[in-house]
mmCIF file as Biopython writes it, N, C-alpha, C and O atoms, coordinates in Angstrom:
data_model
#
loop_
_atom_site.group_PDB
_atom_site.id
_atom_site.type_symbol
_atom_site.label_atom_id
_atom_site.label_alt_id
_atom_site.label_comp_id
_atom_site.label_asym_id
_atom_site.label_entity_id
_atom_site.label_seq_id
_atom_site.pdbx_PDB_ins_code
_atom_site.Cartn_x
_atom_site.Cartn_y
_atom_site.Cartn_z
_atom_site.occupancy
_atom_site.B_iso_or_equiv
_atom_site.auth_seq_id
_atom_site.auth_asym_id
_atom_site.pdbx_PDB_model_num
ATOM 1   N N  . MET A ? 1  ? 239.253 -139.630 38.098 1.0 0.0 1  A 1 
ATOM 2   C CA . MET A ? 1  ? 240.957 -139.782 37.596 1.0 0.0 1  A 1 
ATOM 3   C C  . MET A ? 1  ? 241.969 -138.417 38.570 1.0 0.0 1  A 1 
ATOM 4   O O  . MET A ? 1  ? 241.826 -137.197 38.655 1.0 0.0 1  A 1 
ATOM 5   N N  . ASN A ? 2  ? 242.776 -139.201 39.051 1.0 0.0 2  A 1 
ATOM 6   C CA . ASN A ? 2  ? 243.684 -138.484 40.111 1.0 0.0 2  A 1 
ATOM 7   C C  . ASN A ? 2  ? 244.773 -138.206 39.445 1.0 0.0 2  A 1 
ATOM 8   O O  . ASN A ? 2  ? 244.983 -138.918 38.464 1.0 0.0 2  A 1 
ATOM 9   N N  . GLU A ? 3  ? 245.615 -137.287 39.713 1.0 0.0 3  A 1 
ATOM 10  C CA . GLU A ? 3  ? 246.753 -136.458 39.826 1.0 0.0 3  A 1 
ATOM 11  C C  . GLU A ? 3  ? 247.870 -137.600 39.192 1.0 0.0 3  A 1 
ATOM 12  O O  . GLU A ? 3  ? 248.352 -137.359 38.085 1.0 0.0 3  A 1 
ATOM 13  N N  . GLN A ? 4  ? 248.181 -138.574 39.764 1.0 0.0 4  A 1 
ATOM 14  C CA . GLN A ? 4  ? 248.770 -139.838 39.405 1.0 0.0 4  A 1 
ATOM 15  C C  . GLN A ? 4  ? 248.021 -140.636 38.023 1.0 0.0 4  A 1 
ATOM 16  O O  . GLN A ? 4  ? 248.754 -141.350 37.339 1.0 0.0 4  A 1 
ATOM 17  N N  . ASP A ? 5  ? 247.051 -140.542 37.767 1.0 0.0 5  A 1 
ATOM 18  C CA . ASP A ? 5  ? 246.302 -141.022 36.019 1.0 0.0 5  A 1 
ATOM 19  C C  . ASP A ? 5  ? 247.188 -139.852 35.884 1.0 0.0 5  A 1 
ATOM 20  O O  . ASP A ? 5  ? 248.399 -140.032 35.757 1.0 0.0 5  A 1 
ATOM 21  N N  . CYS A ? 6  ? 246.710 -138.731 35.900 1.0 0.0 6  A 1 
ATOM 22  C CA . CYS A ? 6  ? 247.140 -137.819 34.800 1.0 0.0 6  A 1 
ATOM 23  C C  . CYS A ? 6  ? 248.440 -137.947 34.417 1.0 0.0 6  A 1 
ATOM 24  O O  . CYS A ? 6  ? 248.700 -138.107 33.225 1.0 0.0 6  A 1 
ATOM 25  N N  . LEU A ? 7  ? 249.210 -137.905 35.159 1.0 0.0 7  A 1 
ATOM 26  C CA . LEU A ? 7  ? 250.741 -137.866 34.574 1.0 0.0 7  A 1 
ATOM 27  C C  . LEU A ? 7  ? 251.253 -139.728 33.872 1.0 0.0 7  A 1 
ATOM 28  O O  . LEU A ? 7  ? 251.916 -140.019 32.876 1.0 0.0 7  A 1 
ATOM 29  N N  . LEU A ? 8  ? 250.585 -140.630 34.926 1.0 0.0 8  A 1 
ATOM 30  C CA . LEU A ? 8  ? 250.509 -142.174 33.892 1.0 0.0 8  A 1 
ATOM 31  C C  . LEU A ? 8  ? 249.311 -141.609 32.396 1.0 0.0 8  A 1 
ATOM 32  O O  . LEU A ? 8  ? 249.206 -142.612 31.690 1.0 0.0 8  A 1 
ATOM 33  N N  . MET A ? 9  ? 248.742 -140.818 31.970 1.0 0.0 9  A 1 
ATOM 34  C CA . MET A ? 9  ? 248.102 -140.527 30.435 1.0 0.0 9  A 1 
ATOM 35  C C  . MET A ? 9  ? 249.626 -139.646 29.832 1.0 0.0 9  A 1 
ATOM 36  O O  . MET A ? 9  ? 249.879 -139.853 28.645 1.0 0.0 9  A 1 
ATOM 37  N N  . GLY A ? 10 ? 250.399 -138.901 30.444 1.0 0.0 10 A 1 
ATOM 38  C CA . GLY A ? 10 ? 251.069 -138.296 29.804 1.0 0.0 10 A 1 
ATOM 39  C C  . GLY A ? 10 ? 252.121 -138.603 29.626 1.0 0.0 10 A 1 
ATOM 40  O O  . GLY A ? 10 ? 252.915 -137.903 28.997 1.0 0.0 10 A 1 
ATOM 41  N N  . TYR A ? 11 ? 252.527 -140.243 30.365 1.0 0.0 11 A 1 
ATOM 42  C CA . TYR A ? 11 ? 253.720 -140.219 30.132 1.0 0.0 11 A 1 
ATOM 43  C C  . TYR A ? 11 ? 253.430 -141.533 28.579 1.0 0.0 11 A 1 
ATOM 44  O O  . TYR A ? 11 ? 254.130 -141.677 27.578 1.0 0.0 11 A 1 
ATOM 45  N N  . LEU A ? 12 ? 252.218 -142.227 28.961 1.0 0.0 12 A 1 
ATOM 46  C CA . LEU A ? 12 ? 251.719 -143.002 27.683 1.0 0.0 12 A 1 
ATOM 47  C C  . LEU A ? 12 ? 251.880 -142.351 26.312 1.0 0.0 12 A 1 
ATOM 48  O O  . LEU A ? 12 ? 252.403 -142.588 25.223 1.0 0.0 12 A 1 
ATOM 49  N N  . ASP A ? 13 ? 251.347 -141.650 26.767 1.0 0.0 13 A 1 
ATOM 50  C CA . ASP A ? 13 ? 251.377 -140.597 25.459 1.0 0.0 13 A 1 
ATOM 51  C C  . ASP A ? 13 ? 252.272 -140.107 24.638 1.0 0.0 13 A 1 
ATOM 52  O O  . ASP A ? 13 ? 252.122 -140.047 23.418 1.0 0.0 13 A 1 
ATOM 53  N N  . GLU A ? 14 ? 254.126 -139.394 25.809 1.0 0.0 14 A 1 
ATOM 54  C CA . GLU A ? 14 ? 254.825 -139.085 25.733 1.0 0.0 14 A 1 
ATOM 55  C C  . GLU A ? 14 ? 256.213 -140.445 24.655 1.0 0.0 14 A 1 
ATOM 56  O O  . GLU A ? 14 ? 257.013 -140.384 23.721 1.0 0.0 14 A 1 
ATOM 57  N N  . GLU A ? 15 ? 255.514 -141.764 25.936 1.0 0.0 15 A 1 
ATOM 58  C CA . GLU A ? 15 ? 256.638 -143.060 25.686 1.0 0.0 15 A 1 
ATOM 59  C C  . GLU A ? 15 ? 256.309 -144.417 24.859 1.0 0.0 15 A 1 
ATOM 60  O O  . GLU A ? 15 ? 256.879 -145.443 24.489 1.0 0.0 15 A 1 
ATOM 61  N N  . ARG A ? 16 ? 255.109 -143.825 24.802 1.0 0.0 16 A 1 
ATOM 62  C CA . ARG A ? 16 ? 253.637 -144.868 23.922 1.0 0.0 16 A 1 
ATOM 63  C C  . ARG A ? 16 ? 254.573 -146.351 23.938 1.0 0.0 16 A 1 
ATOM 64  O O  . ARG A ? 16 ? 255.049 -146.915 22.952 1.0 0.0 16 A 1 
ATOM 65  N N  . ASN A ? 17 ? 254.643 -146.664 25.007 1.0 0.0 17 A 1 
ATOM 66  C CA . ASN A ? 17 ? 255.517 -148.132 25.199 1.0 0.0 17 A 1 
ATOM 67  C C  . ASN A ? 17 ? 254.854 -148.089 26.826 1.0 0.0 17 A 1 
ATOM 68  O O  . ASN A ? 17 ? 254.589 -147.062 27.452 1.0 0.0 17 A 1 
ATOM 69  N N  . LEU A ? 18 ? 254.665 -149.586 27.327 1.0 0.0 18 A 1 
ATOM 70  C CA . LEU A ? 18 ? 253.907 -149.749 28.799 1.0 0.0 18 A 1 
ATOM 71  C C  . LEU A ? 18 ? 255.204 -150.186 29.921 1.0 0.0 18 A 1 
ATOM 72  O O  . LEU A ? 18 ? 255.154 -150.403 31.132 1.0 0.0 18 A 1 
ATOM 73  N N  . THR A ? 19 ? 256.429 -150.210 28.896 1.0 0.0 19 A 1 
ATOM 74  C CA . THR A ? 19 ? 257.653 -150.143 30.250 1.0 0.0 19 A 1 
ATOM 75  C C  . THR A ? 19 ? 258.142 -149.706 30.885 1.0 0.0 19 A 1 
ATOM 76  O O  . THR A ? 19 ? 258.409 -149.731 32.087 1.0 0.0 19 A 1 
ATOM 77  N N  . ARG A ? 20 ? 258.456 -148.852 29.436 1.0 0.0 20 A 1 
ATOM 78  C CA . ARG A ? 20 ? 259.106 -147.069 29.639 1.0 0.0 20 A 1 
ATOM 79  C C  . ARG A ? 20 ? 258.278 -146.485 30.695 1.0 0.0 20 A 1 
ATOM 80  O O  . ARG A ? 20 ? 258.704 -146.208 31.816 1.0 0.0 20 A 1 
ATOM 81  N N  . THR A ? 21 ? 256.770 -146.267 30.189 1.0 0.0 21 A 1 
ATOM 82  C CA . THR A ? 21 ? 255.492 -145.694 31.128 1.0 0.0 21 A 1 
ATOM 83  C C  . THR A ? 21 ? 255.998 -146.077 32.620 1.0 0.0 21 A 1 
ATOM 84  O O  . THR A ? 21 ? 256.744 -145.244 33.135 1.0 0.0 21 A 1 
ATOM 85  N N  . ALA A ? 22 ? 255.692 -147.211 33.367 1.0 0.0 22 A 1 
ATOM 86  C CA . ALA A ? 22 ? 255.897 -147.946 34.515 1.0 0.0 22 A 1 
ATOM 87  C C  . ALA A ? 22 ? 256.985 -147.666 34.411 1.0 0.0 22 A 1 
ATOM 88  O O  . ALA A ? 22 ? 256.818 -147.325 35.582 1.0 0.0 22 A 1 
ATOM 89  N N  . GLU A ? 23 ? 258.213 -147.398 34.149 1.0 0.0 23 A 1 
ATOM 90  C CA . GLU A ? 23 ? 259.581 -147.149 34.567 1.0 0.0 23 A 1 
ATOM 91  C C  . GLU A ? 23 ? 259.801 -145.862 35.225 1.0 0.0 23 A 1 
ATOM 92  O O  . GLU A ? 23 ? 260.519 -145.805 36.223 1.0 0.0 23 A 1 
ATOM 93  N N  . ARG A ? 24 ? 259.181 -144.726 34.690 1.0 0.0 24 A 1 
ATOM 94  C CA . ARG A ? 24 ? 259.117 -143.572 35.107 1.0 0.0 24 A 1 
ATOM 95  C C  . ARG A ? 24 ? 258.108 -143.122 36.159 1.0 0.0 24 A 1 
ATOM 96  O O  . ARG A ? 24 ? 258.289 -142.126 36.858 1.0 0.0 24 A 1 
ATOM 97  N N  . LEU A ? 25 ? 257.164 -143.815 36.225 1.0 0.0 25 A 1 
ATOM 98  C CA . LEU A ? 25 ? 255.984 -143.835 37.426 1.0 0.0 25 A 1 
ATOM 99  C C  . LEU A ? 25 ? 256.744 -144.842 38.670 1.0 0.0 25 A 1 
ATOM 100 O O  . LEU A ? 25 ? 256.404 -144.657 39.839 1.0 0.0 25 A 1 
ATOM 101 N N  . TYR A ? 26 ? 257.522 -145.638 38.419 1.0 0.0 26 A 1 
ATOM 102 C CA . TYR A ? 26 ? 257.934 -146.066 39.798 1.0 0.0 26 A 1 
ATOM 103 C C  . TYR A ? 26 ? 257.655 -147.319 40.124 1.0 0.0 26 A 1 
ATOM 104 O O  . TYR A ? 26 ? 258.207 -148.027 40.965 1.0 0.0 26 A 1 
ATOM 105 N N  . ILE A ? 27 ? 256.286 -147.688 39.027 1.0 0.0 27 A 1 
ATOM 106 C CA . ILE A ? 27 ? 255.777 -149.348 39.292 1.0 0.0 27 A 1 
ATOM 107 C C  . ILE A ? 27 ? 256.118 -149.922 38.473 1.0 0.0 27 A 1 
ATOM 108 O O  . ILE A ? 27 ? 256.844 -149.672 37.511 1.0 0.0 27 A 1 
ATOM 109 N N  . THR A ? 28 ? 255.335 -151.199 38.977 1.0 0.0 28 A 1 
ATOM 110 C CA . THR A ? 28 ? 255.843 -152.605 38.051 1.0 0.0 28 A 1 
ATOM 111 C C  . THR A ? 28 ? 254.590 -152.256 36.466 1.0 0.0 28 A 1 
ATOM 112 O O  . THR A ? 28 ? 253.486 -151.716 36.384 1.0 0.0 28 A 1 
ATOM 113 N N  . GLN A ? 29 ? 255.415 -152.828 35.574 1.0 0.0 29 A 1 
ATOM 114 C CA . GLN A ? 29 ? 254.630 -152.631 33.719 1.0 0.0 29 A 1 
ATOM 115 C C  . GLN A ? 29 ? 253.158 -153.765 34.373 1.0 0.0 29 A 1 
ATOM 116 O O  . GLN A ? 29 ? 252.151 -153.126 34.068 1.0 0.0 29 A 1 
ATOM 117 N N  . PRO A ? 30 ? 252.730 -155.022 35.056 1.0 0.0 30 A 1 
ATOM 118 C CA . PRO A ? 30 ? 251.820 -155.298 35.572 1.0 0.0 30 A 1 
ATOM 119 C C  . PRO A ? 30 ? 250.446 -154.476 36.684 1.0 0.0 30 A 1 
ATOM 120 O O  . PRO A ? 30 ? 249.221 -154.604 36.694 1.0 0.0 30 A 1 
ATOM 121 N N  . ALA A ? 31 ? 251.050 -153.951 37.206 1.0 0.0 31 A 1 
ATOM 122 C CA . ALA A ? 31 ? 250.320 -152.611 38.215 1.0 0.0 31 A 1 
ATOM 123 C C  . ALA A ? 31 ? 249.652 -151.493 37.259 1.0 0.0 31 A 1 
ATOM 124 O O  . ALA A ? 31 ? 248.514 -151.046 37.400 1.0 0.0 31 A 1 
ATOM 125 N N  . LEU A ? 32 ? 250.650 -151.101 36.186 1.0 0.0 32 A 1 
ATOM 126 C CA . LEU A ? 32 ? 250.771 -149.954 35.277 1.0 0.0 32 A 1 
ATOM 127 C C  . LEU A ? 32 ? 248.836 -150.362 34.141 1.0 0.0 32 A 1 
ATOM 128 O O  . LEU A ? 32 ? 247.793 -149.735 33.957 1.0 0.0 32 A 1 
ATOM 129 N N  . THR A ? 33 ? 249.412 -151.769 33.704 1.0 0.0 33 A 1 
ATOM 130 C CA . THR A ? 33 ? 247.921 -151.820 33.266 1.0 0.0 33 A 1 
ATOM 131 C C  . THR A ? 33 ? 247.109 -152.657 33.628 1.0 0.0 33 A 1 
ATOM 132 O O  . THR A ? 33 ? 246.271 -153.105 32.845 1.0 0.0 33 A 1 
ATOM 133 N N  . TYR A ? 34 ? 247.211 -153.117 35.156 1.0 0.0 34 A 1 
ATOM 134 C CA . TYR A ? 34 ? 245.693 -152.713 36.069 1.0 0.0 34 A 1 
ATOM 135 C C  . TYR A ? 34 ? 245.480 -152.129 36.332 1.0 0.0 34 A 1 
ATOM 136 O O  . TYR A ? 34 ? 244.281 -152.195 36.604 1.0 0.0 34 A 1 
ATOM 137 N N  . ARG A ? 35 ? 246.079 -150.856 36.642 1.0 0.0 35 A 1 
ATOM 138 C CA . ARG A ? 35 ? 245.544 -149.439 36.708 1.0 0.0 35 A 1 
ATOM 139 C C  . ARG A ? 35 ? 244.845 -149.063 35.314 1.0 0.0 35 A 1 
ATOM 140 O O  . ARG A ? 35 ? 243.690 -148.673 35.145 1.0 0.0 35 A 1 
ATOM 141 N N  . LEU A ? 36 ? 245.869 -149.286 34.341 1.0 0.0 36 A 1 
ATOM 142 C CA . LEU A ? 36 ? 244.890 -148.752 32.827 1.0 0.0 36 A 1 
ATOM 143 C C  . LEU A ? 36 ? 243.140 -149.615 32.312 1.0 0.0 36 A 1 
ATOM 144 O O  . LEU A ? 36 ? 242.326 -149.381 31.418 1.0 0.0 36 A 1 
ATOM 145 N N  . GLN A ? 37 ? 243.212 -150.549 33.327 1.0 0.0 37 A 1 
ATOM 146 C CA . GLN A ? 37 ? 241.944 -151.647 33.640 1.0 0.0 37 A 1 
ATOM 147 C C  . GLN A ? 37 ? 240.609 -150.854 34.046 1.0 0.0 37 A 1 
ATOM 148 O O  . GLN A ? 37 ? 239.466 -150.623 33.653 1.0 0.0 37 A 1 
ATOM 149 N N  . GLN A ? 38 ? 241.564 -150.570 35.159 1.0 0.0 38 A 1 
ATOM 150 C CA . GLN A ? 38 ? 240.866 -149.739 36.260 1.0 0.0 38 A 1 
ATOM 151 C C  . GLN A ? 38 ? 240.083 -148.269 35.551 1.0 0.0 38 A 1 
ATOM 152 O O  . GLN A ? 38 ? 238.865 -148.114 35.630 1.0 0.0 38 A 1 
ATOM 153 N N  . ILE A ? 39 ? 240.770 -147.510 35.038 1.0 0.0 39 A 1 
ATOM 154 C CA . ILE A ? 39 ? 240.216 -146.582 34.534 1.0 0.0 39 A 1 
ATOM 155 C C  . ILE A ? 39 ? 239.471 -146.650 32.927 1.0 0.0 39 A 1 
ATOM 156 O O  . ILE A ? 39 ? 238.705 -145.849 32.393 1.0 0.0 39 A 1 
ATOM 157 N N  . GLU A ? 40 ? 239.928 -147.689 32.525 1.0 0.0 40 A 1 
ATOM 158 C CA . GLU A ? 40 ? 238.641 -148.029 31.201 1.0 0.0 40 A 1 
ATOM 159 C C  . GLU A ? 40 ? 237.736 -148.291 32.105 1.0 0.0 40 A 1 
ATOM 160 O O  . GLU A ? 40 ? 236.787 -147.588 32.452 1.0 0.0 40 A 1 
ATOM 161 N N  . LYS A ? 41 ? 238.263 -149.986 32.718 1.0 0.0 41 A 1 
ATOM 162 C CA . LYS A ? 41 ? 236.446 -149.994 33.758 1.0 0.0 41 A 1 
ATOM 163 C C  . LYS A ? 41 ? 235.361 -148.850 34.012 1.0 0.0 41 A 1 
ATOM 164 O O  . LYS A ? 41 ? 234.175 -148.755 33.697 1.0 0.0 41 A 1 
ATOM 165 N N  . GLU A ? 42 ? 236.374 -147.900 34.809 1.0 0.0 42 A 1 
ATOM 166 C CA . GLU A ? 42 ? 235.015 -146.560 35.807 1.0 0.0 42 A 1 
ATOM 167 C C  . GLU A ? 42 ? 234.805 -145.662 34.403 1.0 0.0 42 A 1 
ATOM 168 O O  . GLU A ? 42 ? 234.049 -144.704 34.567 1.0 0.0 42 A 1 
ATOM 169 N N  . PHE A ? 43 ? 235.293 -145.800 33.199 1.0 0.0 43 A 1 
ATOM 170 C CA . PHE A ? 43 ? 234.976 -144.310 32.675 1.0 0.0 43 A 1 
ATOM 171 C C  . PHE A ? 43 ? 234.138 -145.319 31.368 1.0 0.0 43 A 1 
ATOM 172 O O  . PHE A ? 43 ? 233.520 -144.623 30.563 1.0 0.0 43 A 1 
ATOM 173 N N  . GLY A ? 44 ? 234.086 -146.690 31.142 1.0 0.0 44 A 1 
ATOM 174 C CA . GLY A ? 44 ? 233.876 -147.282 29.722 1.0 0.0 44 A 1 
ATOM 175 C C  . GLY A ? 44 ? 233.981 -147.121 28.291 1.0 0.0 44 A 1 
ATOM 176 O O  . GLY A ? 44 ? 233.280 -147.011 27.284 1.0 0.0 44 A 1 
ATOM 177 N N  . VAL A ? 45 ? 235.063 -147.155 28.632 1.0 0.0 45 A 1 
ATOM 178 C CA . VAL A ? 45 ? 235.953 -146.284 26.994 1.0 0.0 45 A 1 
ATOM 179 C C  . VAL A ? 45 ? 237.390 -147.497 27.245 1.0 0.0 45 A 1 
ATOM 180 O O  . VAL A ? 45 ? 237.864 -147.767 28.349 1.0 0.0 45 A 1 
ATOM 181 N N  . SER A ? 46 ? 237.886 -148.106 25.841 1.0 0.0 46 A 1 
ATOM 182 C CA . SER A ? 46 ? 239.167 -148.139 25.735 1.0 0.0 46 A 1 
ATOM 183 C C  . SER A ? 46 ? 240.654 -146.520 25.875 1.0 0.0 46 A 1 
ATOM 184 O O  . SER A ? 46 ? 240.663 -145.408 25.346 1.0 0.0 46 A 1 
ATOM 185 N N  . ILE A ? 47 ? 241.243 -146.926 26.433 1.0 0.0 47 A 1 
ATOM 186 C CA . ILE A ? 47 ? 242.025 -145.907 26.193 1.0 0.0 47 A 1 
ATOM 187 C C  . ILE A ? 47 ? 243.273 -145.719 25.411 1.0 0.0 47 A 1 
ATOM 188 O O  . ILE A ? 47 ? 243.577 -144.770 24.688 1.0 0.0 47 A 1 
ATOM 189 N N  . ILE A ? 48 ? 243.950 -146.810 25.693 1.0 0.0 48 A 1 
ATOM 190 C CA . ILE A ? 48 ? 244.959 -147.271 24.510 1.0 0.0 48 A 1 
ATOM 191 C C  . ILE A ? 48 ? 244.889 -148.119 23.666 1.0 0.0 48 A 1 
ATOM 192 O O  . ILE A ? 48 ? 243.990 -148.933 23.880 1.0 0.0 48 A 1 
ATOM 193 N N  . VAL A ? 49 ? 245.436 -148.271 22.828 1.0 0.0 49 A 1 
ATOM 194 C CA . VAL A ? 49 ? 246.030 -149.683 21.245 1.0 0.0 49 A 1 
ATOM 195 C C  . VAL A ? 49 ? 246.735 -149.906 20.779 1.0 0.0 49 A 1 
ATOM 196 O O  . VAL A ? 49 ? 247.371 -149.206 19.991 1.0 0.0 49 A 1 
ATOM 197 N N  . LYS A ? 50 ? 246.924 -151.115 21.123 1.0 0.0 50 A 1 
ATOM 198 C CA . LYS A ? 50 ? 248.419 -151.273 20.757 1.0 0.0 50 A 1 
ATOM 199 C C  . LYS A ? 50 ? 248.710 -151.920 19.365 1.0 0.0 50 A 1 
ATOM 200 O O  . LYS A ? 50 ? 248.173 -152.933 18.917 1.0 0.0 50 A 1 
ATOM 201 N N  . ASP A ? 51 ? 249.553 -151.233 18.832 1.0 0.0 51 A 1 
ATOM 202 C CA . ASP A ? 51 ? 249.965 -151.752 17.825 1.0 0.0 51 A 1 
ATOM 203 C C  . ASP A ? 51 ? 251.507 -152.067 17.562 1.0 0.0 51 A 1 
ATOM 204 O O  . ASP A ? 51 ? 252.319 -152.124 18.485 1.0 0.0 51 A 1 
ATOM 205 N N  . LYS A ? 52 ? 251.927 -152.321 15.867 1.0 0.0 52 A 1 
ATOM 206 C CA . LYS A ? 52 ? 253.097 -152.698 15.598 1.0 0.0 52 A 1 
ATOM 207 C C  . LYS A ? 52 ? 253.732 -151.785 16.295 1.0 0.0 52 A 1 
ATOM 208 O O  . LYS A ? 52 ? 254.815 -152.357 16.172 1.0 0.0 52 A 1 
ATOM 209 N N  . ARG A ? 53 ? 254.074 -150.587 17.105 1.0 0.0 53 A 1 
ATOM 210 C CA . ARG A ? 53 ? 255.167 -149.384 16.896 1.0 0.0 53 A 1 
ATOM 211 C C  . ARG A ? 53 ? 254.635 -149.096 18.703 1.0 0.0 53 A 1 
ATOM 212 O O  . ARG A ? 53 ? 254.959 -147.994 19.146 1.0 0.0 53 A 1 
ATOM 213 N N  . GLY A ? 54 ? 253.949 -149.941 19.565 1.0 0.0 54 A 1 
ATOM 214 C CA . GLY A ? 54 ? 254.354 -150.122 20.320 1.0 0.0 54 A 1 
ATOM 215 C C  . GLY A ? 54 ? 252.201 -149.538 21.190 1.0 0.0 54 A 1 
ATOM 216 O O  . GLY A ? 54 ? 251.327 -150.364 20.928 1.0 0.0 54 A 1 
ATOM 217 N N  . ILE A ? 55 ? 251.858 -148.578 21.831 1.0 0.0 55 A 1 
ATOM 218 C CA . ILE A ? 55 ? 250.952 -148.074 22.511 1.0 0.0 55 A 1 
ATOM 219 C C  . ILE A ? 55 ? 250.336 -147.265 21.629 1.0 0.0 55 A 1 
ATOM 220 O O  . ILE A ? 55 ? 250.680 -147.293 20.447 1.0 0.0 55 A 1 
ATOM 221 N N  . ARG A ? 56 ? 249.508 -146.570 21.994 1.0 0.0 56 A 1 
ATOM 222 C CA . ARG A ? 56 ? 249.216 -145.192 21.489 1.0 0.0 56 A 1 
ATOM 223 C C  . ARG A ? 56 ? 247.537 -145.169 22.208 1.0 0.0 56 A 1 
ATOM 224 O O  . ARG A ? 56 ? 246.819 -146.164 22.310 1.0 0.0 56 A 1 
ATOM 225 N N  . LEU A ? 57 ? 247.197 -143.826 22.628 1.0 0.0 57 A 1 
ATOM 226 C CA . LEU A ? 57 ? 246.342 -143.311 23.357 1.0 0.0 57 A 1 
ATOM 227 C C  . LEU A ? 57 ? 244.724 -143.378 21.826 1.0 0.0 57 A 1 
ATOM 228 O O  . LEU A ? 57 ? 244.776 -142.910 20.689 1.0 0.0 57 A 1 
ATOM 229 N N  . THR A ? 58 ? 243.994 -143.844 22.244 1.0 0.0 58 A 1 
ATOM 230 C CA . THR A ? 58 ? 242.216 -143.674 21.567 1.0 0.0 58 A 1 
ATOM 231 C C  . THR A ? 58 ? 242.160 -142.199 21.412 1.0 0.0 58 A 1 
ATOM 232 O O  . THR A ? 58 ? 243.107 -141.571 21.886 1.0 0.0 58 A 1 
ATOM 233 N N  . PRO A ? 59 ? 241.388 -141.668 20.937 1.0 0.0 59 A 1 
ATOM 234 C CA . PRO A ? 59 ? 240.507 -140.926 21.000 1.0 0.0 59 A 1 
ATOM 235 C C  . PRO A ? 59 ? 240.036 -140.656 22.025 1.0 0.0 59 A 1 
ATOM 236 O O  . PRO A ? 59 ? 240.411 -139.660 22.644 1.0 0.0 59 A 1 
ATOM 237 N N  . GLU A ? 60 ? 239.145 -141.427 22.448 1.0 0.0 60 A 1 
ATOM 238 C CA . GLU A ? 60 ? 238.793 -141.348 24.133 1.0 0.0 60 A 1 
ATOM 239 C C  . GLU A ? 60 ? 239.979 -140.258 25.073 1.0 0.0 60 A 1 
ATOM 240 O O  . GLU A ? 60 ? 239.963 -139.151 25.610 1.0 0.0 60 A 1 
ATOM 241 N N  . GLY A ? 61 ? 241.274 -141.785 24.768 1.0 0.0 61 A 1 
ATOM 242 C CA . GLY A ? 61 ? 242.402 -141.354 25.911 1.0 0.0 61 A 1 
ATOM 243 C C  . GLY A ? 61 ? 242.449 -139.932 25.711 1.0 0.0 61 A 1 
ATOM 244 O O  . GLY A ? 61 ? 242.292 -139.032 26.536 1.0 0.0 61 A 1 
ATOM 245 N N  . GLU A ? 62 ? 242.745 -139.868 24.214 1.0 0.0 62 A 1 
ATOM 246 C CA . GLU A ? 62 ? 243.486 -138.363 23.778 1.0 0.0 62 A 1 
ATOM 247 C C  . GLU A ? 62 ? 242.780 -137.381 24.714 1.0 0.0 62 A 1 
ATOM 248 O O  . GLU A ? 62 ? 243.385 -136.605 25.453 1.0 0.0 62 A 1 
ATOM 249 N N  . PHE A ? 63 ? 241.508 -137.473 24.625 1.0 0.0 63 A 1 
ATOM 250 C CA . PHE A ? 63 ? 240.380 -136.499 24.502 1.0 0.0 63 A 1 
ATOM 251 C C  . PHE A ? 63 ? 240.860 -136.094 26.556 1.0 0.0 63 A 1 
ATOM 252 O O  . PHE A ? 63 ? 241.230 -135.005 26.996 1.0 0.0 63 A 1 
ATOM 253 N N  . MET A ? 64 ? 240.656 -137.398 27.350 1.0 0.0 64 A 1 
ATOM 254 C CA . MET A ? 64 ? 240.820 -137.322 29.133 1.0 0.0 64 A 1 
ATOM 255 C C  . MET A ? 64 ? 242.182 -136.827 29.449 1.0 0.0 64 A 1 
ATOM 256 O O  . MET A ? 64 ? 242.379 -136.232 30.508 1.0 0.0 64 A 1 
ATOM 257 N N  . GLN A ? 65 ? 242.991 -137.004 28.722 1.0 0.0 65 A 1 
ATOM 258 C CA . GLN A ? 65 ? 244.296 -136.429 28.870 1.0 0.0 65 A 1 
ATOM 259 C C  . GLN A ? 65 ? 244.380 -135.315 28.782 1.0 0.0 65 A 1 
ATOM 260 O O  . GLN A ? 65 ? 244.535 -134.571 29.751 1.0 0.0 65 A 1 
ATOM 261 N N  . ASN A ? 66 ? 244.280 -134.870 27.355 1.0 0.0 66 A 1 
ATOM 262 C CA . ASN A ? 66 ? 243.884 -132.871 27.017 1.0 0.0 66 A 1 
ATOM 263 C C  . ASN A ? 66 ? 242.756 -132.492 27.843 1.0 0.0 66 A 1 
ATOM 264 O O  . ASN A ? 66 ? 242.542 -131.312 27.566 1.0 0.0 66 A 1 
ATOM 265 N N  . GLU A ? 67 ? 241.891 -132.897 28.748 1.0 0.0 67 A 1 
ATOM 266 C CA . GLU A ? 67 ? 240.571 -132.449 29.294 1.0 0.0 67 A 1 
ATOM 267 C C  . GLU A ? 67 ? 241.696 -132.615 30.483 1.0 0.0 67 A 1 
ATOM 268 O O  . GLU A ? 67 ? 242.250 -131.517 30.425 1.0 0.0 67 A 1 
ATOM 269 N N  . LYS A ? 68 ? 242.322 -133.314 31.475 1.0 0.0 68 A 1 
ATOM 270 C CA . LYS A ? 68 ? 242.856 -133.398 33.370 1.0 0.0 68 A 1 
ATOM 271 C C  . LYS A ? 68 ? 244.108 -132.242 32.712 1.0 0.0 68 A 1 
ATOM 272 O O  . LYS A ? 68 ? 244.103 -131.166 33.310 1.0 0.0 68 A 1 
ATOM 273 N N  . SER A ? 69 ? 245.059 -132.351 31.668 1.0 0.0 69 A 1 
ATOM 274 C CA . SER A ? 69 ? 246.027 -131.394 31.721 1.0 0.0 69 A 1 
ATOM 275 C C  . SER A ? 69 ? 245.455 -129.256 31.757 1.0 0.0 69 A 1 
ATOM 276 O O  . SER A ? 69 ? 245.933 -128.200 32.171 1.0 0.0 69 A 1 
ATOM 277 N N  . HIS A ? 70 ? 244.696 -129.546 31.316 1.0 0.0 70 A 1 
ATOM 278 C CA . HIS A ? 70 ? 243.340 -128.209 30.816 1.0 0.0 70 A 1 
ATOM 279 C C  . HIS A ? 70 ? 243.505 -127.773 32.151 1.0 0.0 70 A 1 
ATOM 280 O O  . HIS A ? 70 ? 243.876 -126.599 32.167 1.0 0.0 70 A 1 
ATOM 281 N N  . HIS A ? 71 ? 243.311 -128.493 33.798 1.0 0.0 71 A 1 
ATOM 282 C CA . HIS A ? 71 ? 242.272 -127.809 34.650 1.0 0.0 71 A 1 
ATOM 283 C C  . HIS A ? 71 ? 243.682 -128.006 35.646 1.0 0.0 71 A 1 
ATOM 284 O O  . HIS A ? 71 ? 243.676 -127.608 36.811 1.0 0.0 71 A 1 
#
């Protein structure tokens, strides 16, 4: 994961919304979704879950976000 991906994970955790996260990153929502899929494929884990309130990071997603924010 690069610095942009770390920012992406942090914004996702704060916003819990794909559209607002994409807006904060100045990218389109489909571009954000594509990047999330690429990260999930690269690491072989799901990093977000959609629920009735929006989205949230999975435990694996939280771990990845916390690991990167400590380096």
